[in-house]
N, CA, C and O atoms as a printed pandas DataFrame, in Angstrom:
     atom_number atom_name residue_name chain_id  residue_number  x_coord  y_coord  z_coord
0              1         N          UNK        A               1  -68.151    4.787   46.803
1              2        CA          UNK        A               1  -67.594    4.427   48.222
2              3         C          UNK        A               1  -66.156    3.522   47.486
3              4         O          UNK        A               1  -65.034    3.468   47.990
4              5         N          UNK        A               2  -66.504    3.011   46.458
5              6        CA          UNK        A               2  -65.439    2.069   45.702
6              7         C          UNK        A               2  -64.268    3.167   45.353
7              8         O          UNK        A               2  -63.066    2.918   45.454
8              9         N          UNK        A               3  -64.664    4.071   45.044
9             10        CA          UNK        A               3  -63.842    5.107   44.365
10            11         C          UNK        A               3  -62.958    5.479   45.435
11            12         O          UNK        A               3  -61.817    5.721   45.041
12            13         N          UNK        A               4  -63.158    5.605   46.763
13            14        CA          UNK        A               4  -62.196    6.152   47.975
14            15         C          UNK        A               4  -61.524    4.966   48.051
15            16         O          UNK        A               4  -60.304    5.125   48.001
16            17         N          UNK        A               5  -61.903    3.779   48.158
17            18        CA          UNK        A               5  -60.852    2.567   48.383
18            19         C          UNK        A               5  -59.777    2.452   47.471
19            20         O          UNK        A               5  -58.619    2.274   47.850
20            21         N          UNK        A               6  -60.196    2.570   45.985
21            22        CA          UNK        A               6  -59.336    2.592   44.949
22            23         C          UNK        A               6  -58.170    3.729   45.246
23            24         O          UNK        A               6  -56.963    3.512   45.146
24            25         N          UNK        A               7  -58.839    5.116   45.671
25            26        CA          UNK        A               7  -57.568    5.919   45.754
26            27         C          UNK        A               7  -56.688    5.446   46.801
27            28         O          UNK        A               7  -55.470    5.394   46.625
28            29         N          UNK        A               8  -57.308    5.061   48.001
29            30        CA          UNK        A               8  -56.358    4.713   48.957
30            31         C          UNK        A               8  -55.280    3.510   48.629
31            32         O          UNK        A               8  -54.140    3.526   49.093
32            33         N          UNK        A               9  -55.708    2.617   47.898
33            34        CA          UNK        A               9  -54.806    1.793   47.271
34            35         C          UNK        A               9  -53.798    2.263   46.476
35            36         O          UNK        A               9  -52.667    1.779   46.529
36            37         N          UNK        A              10  -54.091    3.137   45.762
37            38        CA          UNK        A              10  -53.000    3.873   44.884
38            39         C          UNK        A              10  -52.169    4.635   45.662
39            40         O          UNK        A              10  -51.018    4.829   45.271
40            41         N          UNK        A              11  -52.567    5.115   46.729
41            42        CA          UNK        A              11  -51.375    5.859   47.354
42            43         C          UNK        A              11  -50.427    5.034   48.159
43            44         O          UNK        A              11  -49.717    5.653   48.952
44            45         N          UNK        A              12  -50.302    3.764   48.086
45            46        CA          UNK        A              12  -49.120    2.831   48.426
46            47         C          UNK        A              12  -48.245    2.957   47.520
47            48         O          UNK        A              12  -47.104    2.612   47.826
48            49         N          UNK        A              13  -48.493    3.489   46.117
49            50        CA          UNK        A              13  -47.628    3.192   45.057
50            51         C          UNK        A              13  -46.432    4.385   45.365
51            52         O          UNK        A              13  -46.648    5.545   45.716
52            53         N          UNK        A              14  -45.081    3.721   45.119
53            54        CA          UNK        A              14  -43.816    4.575   45.532
54            55         C          UNK        A              14  -43.166    4.624   44.111
55            56         O          UNK        A              14  -42.677    3.609   43.614
56            57         N          UNK        A              15  -43.172    5.613   43.585
57            58        CA          UNK        A              15  -42.571    5.605   42.300
58            59         C          UNK        A              15  -41.058    5.345   42.282
59            60         O          UNK        A              15  -40.539    4.647   41.410
60            61         N          UNK        A              16  -40.190    6.081   43.533
61            62        CA          UNK        A              16  -38.841    5.945   43.375
62            63         C          UNK        A              16  -38.519    4.280   43.610
63            64         O          UNK        A              16  -37.566    3.757   43.032
64            65         N          UNK        A              17  -39.311    3.598   44.412
65            66        CA          UNK        A              17  -39.102    2.033   44.302
66            67         C          UNK        A              17  -39.401    1.640   43.207
67            68         O          UNK        A              17  -38.569    0.896   42.686
68            69         N          UNK        A              18  -40.382    1.882   42.588
69            70        CA          UNK        A              18  -40.739    1.276   41.109
70            71         C          UNK        A              18  -39.854    1.506   40.302
71            72         O          UNK        A              18  -39.594    0.564   39.554
72            73         N          UNK        A              19  -39.162    2.616   40.140
73            74        CA          UNK        A              19  -38.208    3.253   39.232
74            75         C          UNK        A              19  -36.710    2.637   39.410
75            76         O          UNK        A              19  -35.865    2.610   38.515
76            77         N          UNK        A              20  -36.549    2.168   40.681
77            78        CA          UNK        A              20  -35.270    1.711   41.166
78            79         C          UNK        A              20  -35.310    0.163   40.920
79            80         O          UNK        A              20  -34.220   -0.375   40.724
80            81         N          UNK        A              21  -36.493   -0.655   40.908
81            82        CA          UNK        A              21  -36.318   -1.837   40.517
82            83         C          UNK        A              21  -36.843   -2.416   39.055
83            84         O          UNK        A              21  -36.831   -3.631   38.857
84            85         N          UNK        A              22  -37.331   -1.440   37.984
85            86        CA          UNK        A              22  -37.194   -1.978   36.843
86            87         C          UNK        A              22  -36.188   -2.318   35.889
87            88         O          UNK        A              22  -35.551   -1.267   35.827
88            89         N          UNK        A              23  -35.712   -3.020   35.205
89            90        CA          UNK        A              23  -34.808   -3.273   34.765
90            91         C          UNK        A              23  -34.367   -2.719   33.326
91            92         O          UNK        A              23  -33.244   -2.296   33.048
92            93         N          UNK        A              24  -35.541   -2.808   32.412
93            94        CA          UNK        A              24  -35.514   -2.448   30.989
94            95         C          UNK        A              24  -36.713   -1.310   30.748
95            96         O          UNK        A              24  -37.780   -1.145   31.338
96            97         N          UNK        A              25  -36.197   -0.711   29.816
97            98        CA          UNK        A              25  -37.032    0.357   29.274
98            99         C          UNK        A              25  -36.808    1.769   30.157
99           100         O          UNK        A              25  -37.420    2.799   29.872
100          101         N          UNK        A              26  -36.138    1.707   30.931
101          102        CA          UNK        A              26  -36.004    2.901   31.881
102          103         C          UNK        A              26  -34.383    3.844   31.287
103          104         O          UNK        A              26  -33.230    3.458   31.098
104          105         N          UNK        A              27  -34.871    4.800   31.192
105          106        CA          UNK        A              27  -33.556    5.621   31.022
106          107         C          UNK        A              27  -33.696    6.823   31.809
107          108         O          UNK        A              27  -34.844    7.070   32.180
108          109         N          UNK        A              28  -32.681    7.713   32.184
109          110        CA          UNK        A              28  -32.315    8.734   33.104
110          111         C          UNK        A              28  -31.604   10.025   32.044
111          112         O          UNK        A              28  -30.559    9.897   31.405
112          113         N          UNK        A              29  -32.413   11.150   32.073
113          114        CA          UNK        A              29  -31.881   11.875   31.405
114          115         C          UNK        A              29  -31.681   13.094   32.338
115          116         O          UNK        A              29  -32.295   12.928   33.392
116          117         N          UNK        A              30  -31.045   14.211   32.279
117          118        CA          UNK        A              30  -30.648   15.362   33.080
118          119         C          UNK        A              30  -30.923   16.246   31.596
119          120         O          UNK        A              30  -30.419   16.048   30.491
120          121         N          UNK        A              31  -31.879   17.244   32.009
121          122        CA          UNK        A              31  -32.083   18.414   30.806
122          123         C          UNK        A              31  -31.746   19.773   31.367
123          124         O          UNK        A              31  -32.274   20.193   32.396
124          125         N          UNK        A              32  -30.880   20.434   30.689
125          126        CA          UNK        A              32  -30.642   21.716   31.306
126          127         C          UNK        A              32  -31.994   22.733   31.320
127          128         O          UNK        A              32  -32.992   22.458   30.654
128          129         N          UNK        A              33  -31.903   23.869   32.114
129          130        CA          UNK        A              33  -33.066   24.777   32.042
130          131         C          UNK        A              33  -33.576   25.021   30.569
131          132         O          UNK        A              33  -32.831   24.795   29.616
132          133         N          UNK        A              34  -34.751   25.446   30.419
133          134        CA          UNK        A              34  -35.081   25.899   29.237
134          135         C          UNK        A              34  -35.206   25.112   28.379
135          136         O          UNK        A              34  -36.027   25.534   27.565
136          137         N          UNK        A              35  -34.742   23.971   28.065
137          138        CA          UNK        A              35  -34.893   22.937   27.173
138          139         C          UNK        A              35  -36.054   22.296   26.850
139          140         O          UNK        A              35  -36.675   21.835   27.808
140          141         N          UNK        A              36  -36.523   22.139   25.740
141          142        CA          UNK        A              36  -37.827   21.436   25.609
142          143         C          UNK        A              36  -37.512   19.837   25.568
143          144         O          UNK        A              36  -36.497   19.333   25.088
144          145         N          UNK        A              37  -38.553   19.178   26.148
145          146        CA          UNK        A              37  -38.321   17.584   26.438
146          147         C          UNK        A              37  -39.378   17.029   25.626
147          148         O          UNK        A              37  -39.221   15.902   25.158
148          149         N          UNK        A              38  -40.371   17.641   25.415
149          150        CA          UNK        A              38  -41.370   17.038   24.391
150          151         C          UNK        A              38  -42.270   17.958   23.860
151          152         O          UNK        A              38  -42.637   18.778   24.702
152          153         N          UNK        A              39  -42.783   18.112   22.681
153          154        CA          UNK        A              39  -43.170   19.125   21.775
154          155         C          UNK        A              39  -44.531   18.506   21.298
155          156         O          UNK        A              39  -44.789   17.333   21.028
156          157         N          UNK        A              40  -45.429   19.762   21.265
157          158        CA          UNK        A              40  -46.822   19.353   20.587
158          159         C          UNK        A              40  -46.569   18.831   19.254
159          160         O          UNK        A              40  -45.670   19.224   18.511
160          161         N          UNK        A              41  -47.524   17.808   18.966
161          162        CA          UNK        A              41  -47.216   16.987   17.594
162          163         C          UNK        A              41  -46.256   15.865   17.758
163          164         O          UNK        A              41  -46.427   14.843   17.095
164          165         N          UNK        A              42  -45.179   15.976   18.652
165          166        CA          UNK        A              42  -44.432   14.658   18.816
166          167         C          UNK        A              42  -45.109   13.366   18.937
167          168         O          UNK        A              42  -46.236   13.378   19.431
168          169         N          UNK        A              43  -44.588   12.229   18.555
169          170        CA          UNK        A              43  -45.387   10.948   18.831
170          171         C          UNK        A              43  -45.124   10.921   20.491
171          172         O          UNK        A              43  -44.219   11.432   21.150
172          173         N          UNK        A              44  -46.301   10.103   20.904
173          174        CA          UNK        A              44  -46.070    9.841   22.357
174          175         C          UNK        A              44  -45.595    8.602   22.616
175          176         O          UNK        A              44  -46.237    7.697   22.082
176          177         N          UNK        A              45  -44.740    8.313   23.220
177          178        CA          UNK        A              45  -43.989    7.061   23.466
178          179         C          UNK        A              45  -43.156    6.813   24.575
179          180         O          UNK        A              45  -42.208    6.027   24.610
180          181         N          UNK        A              46  -43.592    7.568   25.516
181          182        CA          UNK        A              46  -42.917    7.602   26.883
182          183         C          UNK        A              46  -43.471    8.483   28.062
183          184         O          UNK        A              46  -43.893    9.623   27.870
184          185         N          UNK        A              47  -43.441    7.905   29.242
185          186        CA          UNK        A              47  -43.740    8.682   30.303
186          187         C          UNK        A              47  -42.894    9.067   31.214
187          188         O          UNK        A              47  -42.214    8.237   31.817
188          189         N          UNK        A              48  -42.822   10.155   31.413
189          190        CA          UNK        A              48  -41.539   10.911   32.203
190          191         C          UNK        A              48  -42.024   11.070   33.762
191          192         O          UNK        A              48  -43.158   11.184   34.230
192          193         N          UNK        A              49  -40.946   11.039   34.286
193          194        CA          UNK        A              49  -41.117   11.348   36.023
194          195         C          UNK        A              49  -39.992   12.291   36.449
195          196         O          UNK        A              49  -38.827   11.927   36.292
196          197         N          UNK        A              50  -40.286   13.517   36.996
197          198        CA          UNK        A              50  -39.488   14.568   37.494
198          199         C          UNK        A              50  -38.873   14.393   38.853
199          200         O          UNK        A              50  -39.423   14.712   39.908
200          201         N          UNK        A              51  -37.363   13.715   38.695
201          202        CA          UNK        A              51  -36.615   13.282   39.820
202          203         C          UNK        A              51  -36.371   14.641   40.587
203          204         O          UNK        A              51  -36.501   14.814   41.799
204          205         N          UNK        A              52  -36.051   15.428   39.786
205          206        CA          UNK        A              52  -35.387   16.620   40.466
206          207         C          UNK        A              52  -35.693   17.994   39.644
207          208         O          UNK        A              52  -35.519   17.837   38.436
208          209         N          UNK        A              53  -36.075   19.201   39.991
209          210        CA          UNK        A              53  -36.542   20.576   39.757
210          211         C          UNK        A              53  -37.837   20.529   39.128
211          212         O          UNK        A              53  -38.722   19.764   39.510
212          213         N          UNK        A              54  -37.960   21.321   38.185
213          214        CA          UNK        A              54  -39.591   21.835   37.774
214          215         C          UNK        A              54  -39.535   21.785   36.333
215          216         O          UNK        A              54  -38.547   22.157   35.699
216          217         N          UNK        A              55  -41.005   21.144   35.605
217          218        CA          UNK        A              55  -41.133   21.035   34.453
218          219         C          UNK        A              55  -42.279   22.093   34.066
219          220         O          UNK        A              55  -43.299   22.131   34.754
220          221         N          UNK        A              56  -42.116   22.946   32.972
221          222        CA          UNK        A              56  -43.254   24.095   32.900
222          223         C          UNK        A              56  -44.092   23.397   31.438
223          224         O          UNK        A              56  -43.392   23.193   30.446
224          225         N          UNK        A              57  -45.352   23.113   31.394
225          226        CA          UNK        A              57  -46.066   22.694   30.489
226          227         C          UNK        A              57  -46.573   23.741   29.783
227          228         O          UNK        A              57  -47.300   24.479   30.449
228          229         N          UNK        A              58  -46.403   24.056   28.556
229          230        CA          UNK        A              58  -46.829   25.012   27.630
230          231         C          UNK        A              58  -47.540   24.418   26.295
231          232         O          UNK        A              58  -47.199   23.339   25.809
232          233         N          UNK        A              59  -48.474   25.165   25.803
233          234        CA          UNK        A              59  -49.082   25.135   24.611
234          235         C          UNK        A              59  -48.661   26.255   23.498
235          236         O          UNK        A              59  -47.999   27.249   23.796
236          237         N          UNK        A              60  -49.083   25.996   22.302
237          238        CA          UNK        A              60  -48.782   27.068   21.443
238          239         C          UNK        A              60  -49.850   27.378   20.597
239          240         O          UNK        A              60  -50.144   26.539   19.745
240          241         N          UNK        A              61  -50.550   28.515   20.667
241          242        CA          UNK        A              61  -51.832   28.871   19.791
242          243         C          UNK        A              61  -51.323   28.659   18.375
243          244         O          UNK        A              61  -50.168   28.330   18.107
244          245         N          UNK        A              62  -52.408   28.904   17.388
245          246        CA          UNK        A              62  -52.207   28.672   15.782
246          247         C          UNK        A              62  -51.454   30.002   15.553
247          248         O          UNK        A              62  -50.690   29.933   14.590
248          249         N          UNK        A              63  -51.470   31.136   16.154
249          250        CA          UNK        A              63  -50.886   32.460   16.095
250          251         C          UNK        A              63  -49.628   32.514   16.493
251          252         O          UNK        A              63  -49.004   33.562   16.331
252          253         N          UNK        A              64  -49.082   31.501   17.030
253          254        CA          UNK        A              64  -47.886   31.528   18.071
254          255         C          UNK        A              64  -47.714   31.870   19.003
255          256         O          UNK        A              64  -46.568   31.803   19.446
256          257         N          UNK        A              65  -48.698   32.380   19.735
257          258        CA          UNK        A              65  -48.678   32.629   21.417
258          259         C          UNK        A              65  -48.187   31.325   22.141
259          260         O          UNK        A              65  -48.276   30.169   21.725
260          261         N          UNK        A              66  -47.709   31.724   23.190
261          262        CA          UNK        A              66  -47.242   30.706   23.993
262          263         C          UNK        A              66  -48.045   30.643   25.549
263          264         O          UNK        A              66  -47.969   31.705   26.166
264          265         N          UNK        A              67  -48.649   29.749   26.106
265          266        CA          UNK        A              67  -49.341   29.975   27.291
266          267         C          UNK        A              67  -48.858   28.738   28.255
267          268         O          UNK        A              67  -48.716   27.598   27.812
268          269         N          UNK        A              68  -48.670   29.020   29.348
269          270        CA          UNK        A              68  -48.033   27.930   30.418
270          271         C          UNK        A              68  -49.512   27.711   30.904
271          272         O          UNK        A              68  -50.260   28.569   31.372
272          273         N          UNK        A              69  -49.793   26.276   30.678
273          274        CA          UNK        A              69  -50.818   25.199   31.138
274          275         C          UNK        A              69  -50.775   24.619   32.651
275          276         O          UNK        A              69  -51.794   24.394   33.305
276          277         N          UNK        A              70  -49.432   24.407   33.122
277          278        CA          UNK        A              70  -48.966   23.922   34.456
278          279         C          UNK        A              70  -47.634   23.759   34.653
279          280         O          UNK        A              70  -46.826   23.694   33.727
280          281         N          UNK        A              71  -47.335   23.683   35.897
281          282        CA          UNK        A              71  -46.032   23.587   36.318
282          283         C          UNK        A              71  -45.936   22.158   37.063
283          284         O          UNK        A              71  -46.842   21.872   37.846
284          285         N          UNK        A              72  -44.940   21.300   36.866
285          286        CA          UNK        A              72  -44.770   20.124   37.441
286          287         C          UNK        A              72  -43.471   20.092   38.180
287          288         O          UNK        A              72  -42.389   20.547   37.807
288          289         N          UNK        A              73  -43.851   19.297   39.612
289          290        CA          UNK        A              73  -42.389   19.528   40.341
290          291         C          UNK        A              73  -42.043   18.079   40.777
291          292         O          UNK        A              73  -42.837   17.188   40.474
292          293         N          UNK        A              74  -40.992   17.801   41.419
293          294        CA          UNK        A              74  -40.274   16.476   42.240
294          295         C          UNK        A              74  -41.256   15.663   41.953
295          296         O          UNK        A              74  -42.292   16.326   41.905
296          297         N          UNK        A              75  -41.452   14.539   41.735
297          298        CA          UNK        A              75  -42.345   13.527   42.047
298          299         C          UNK        A              75  -43.618   13.371   41.006
299          300         O          UNK        A              75  -44.533   12.554   41.108
300          301         N          UNK        A              76  -43.475   14.161   40.192
301          302        CA          UNK        A              76  -44.799   14.308   39.166
302          303         C          UNK        A              76  -44.511   13.671   37.860
303          304         O          UNK        A              76  -43.448   13.855   37.267
304          305         N          UNK        A              77  -45.546   12.860   37.381
305          306        CA          UNK        A              77  -45.370   12.430   35.889
306          307         C          UNK        A              77  -45.900   12.952   34.934
307          308         O          UNK        A              77  -46.933   13.602   35.088
308          309         N          UNK        A              78  -45.341   12.800   33.762
309          310        CA          UNK        A              78  -46.097   13.199   32.569
310          311         C          UNK        A              78  -46.025   12.815   31.440
311          312         O          UNK        A              78  -44.905   12.379   31.176
312          313         N          UNK        A              79  -47.061   12.761   30.257
313          314        CA          UNK        A              79  -46.586   11.901   28.983
314          315         C          UNK        A              79  -47.558   10.767   29.272
315          316         O          UNK        A              79  -47.570    9.999   28.311
316          317         N          UNK        A              80  -48.410   10.367   30.286
317          318        CA          UNK        A              80  -49.018    9.262   30.357
318          319         C          UNK        A              80  -49.965    9.419   29.406
319          320         O          UNK        A              80  -50.499    8.315   29.295
320          321         N          UNK        A              81  -50.519   10.259   28.585
321          322        CA          UNK        A              81  -51.269   10.107   27.593
322          323         C          UNK        A              81  -51.031    8.725   26.330
323          324         O          UNK        A              81  -51.927    8.274   25.617
324          325         N          UNK        A              82  -49.739    8.325   26.342
325          326        CA          UNK        A              82  -49.264    7.356   25.640
326          327         C          UNK        A              82  -49.699    6.237   25.851
327          328         O          UNK        A              82  -49.768    5.423   24.931
328          329         N          UNK        A              83  -50.109    5.926   27.164
329          330        CA          UNK        A              83  -50.256    4.725   27.898
330          331         C          UNK        A              83  -52.162    4.457   27.228
331          332         O          UNK        A              83  -52.687    3.352   27.098
332          333         N          UNK        A              84  -52.773    5.691   26.943
333          334        CA          UNK        A              84  -54.079    5.166   26.439
334          335         C          UNK        A              84  -54.082    4.966   24.944
335          336         O          UNK        A              84  -55.173    4.902   24.377
336          337         N          UNK        A              85  -52.935    4.859   24.233
337          338        CA          UNK        A              85  -53.118    4.609   22.927
338          339         C          UNK        A              85  -53.171    5.615   22.054
339          340         O          UNK        A              85  -53.338    5.386   20.856
């Protein structure tokens, strides 16, 4: 029961409002298609928000094969693993 209430409380979060009101630590970048934003093994020091377009999440195996593990759309966040330490 508590879990449902917590989910409803989080649904009031508006990322556009939040991003427009923070004044430090925010940077806006425009990435061209097919450009790498973040690569496996890079240090994780930022959370990203997709304002426009799509982001393809991929992994590369030890043998060099690339696999798509997800597609992010406008309004999605990624890189939140850096918040866990």
